[in-house]
N, C-alpha and C positions, 0 to 999 in steps of 0.2 A: 504494500500500500504506500502511496506517496505521502509526502509530508506537506501539510498546509501551513503556510507562513503568512502571518498578518502583522503589520507594523503599527505601533502606537507611539506617537511622539510625546515626549515629556520634556520639561525644562532640564537642560544639561545632559540628556540621554535619550535613547530610543529603546523601546521595548519590542522585542520580537517574540510574538506568541506562536508557539508551535502546536500543531494538532495532527494526530495520526499515529500510525504504527510503522515507523520507518525501519526497514530491514536491510536494504541494499545501499551501496555507495551512491547509486543514482538517486535514491530517495532524499538524500541530503543536499543535492544540488540547489534546490530552491533556497535553502538556508544560506549556503555559501554565496549564492548570487545576491541575496538581499544584503548580507554583510558587506560584500564587495561594493555594492551600490552606496551603502551608508559611508563606507570608508572613502570612496571616491568623492563624496560630498564633505569630507573632513569631519564626519560624525563618528568618532571612535569609541564613545561610551555606550555600551550596549548591555541590555538586560535580556537574557533568554528566559522566557516564561514557559516552564515545562509542565504546567498544570494538567494539560490534556495529553501528556505522554506518559504511558505507564511503565515502559521499560526501554532501555537503550542497550544495544549490543556493542561490540568492539568498534564497529564503524561509526556508531553514534558518539562513542567516547572520543574517537579520533576527530570527529567533526567539532566537538566541544573544544578540544585542544587547538585545532586549527583556528577557530573563531577567536579564542583567547589570545593566541599568538599574533594574529592579524591586528586585533585591537591594540595590544600592547606595543607592537611595532609602530603603530601610528600615534602613540602617545596617549592612548585611552585605556580602557579596561573593560572587563566583562564580569557581570554578576549573573548568577543563575538563581532563579526563584521557583517556588512551588514544585519542588521535586517530590516524587512518590517515595514511599518507603523502600521499594525495590531498587530504584535508582540510587537512593542514598546508600543502600547496602553495597551496591556495585562500586560507587565512588569510594566508599570506605575500604573495601577489599583491594582496590587498585591503588589506594592512597592518593587518588586524584582529589580527594577532599582537602588535601594539604596544598594543592596547587591552584585549584579553581576557587574563585570567590563565590560562596554560597550564602545568600541572604535569607533570613527567615520569612520575609514577606516582600512584596513589590514595593511598598512604601519605604521599607528599610533600605532597599537597594537605591531607590530614587534619592533618599536622604543622604546616602553615602556618596553618591555622585555630586550632590550639592555641597557637601563638606569638602570633598576632594577638589572641587572647582574653586572654593574659597581660598584654599592654601596654595 
């Protein structure tokens, strides 16, 4: 199944809402395309909202790392919000929870970007 990607603009950042059950590398192309578009517009602070994603395989984890790297290389950052218990367990087992910024809520991530923007 393909991945549906929806963009929501916020002050200091953009929220990318993901929905679906992505399983193949091709399924993540819409996410990478959306991120590349944002970065081309000098918008490197991104929040990935995974509320409607139940599980990510290794290709999904790889896509998260790609997005984070792209954002940081452009002087921005990535926050991930609304992760399921299963995704949380996978991030813990792979120790990606120590590399990726995970915020407890969308508002927390938005606030963190506001704080980062002030400093």
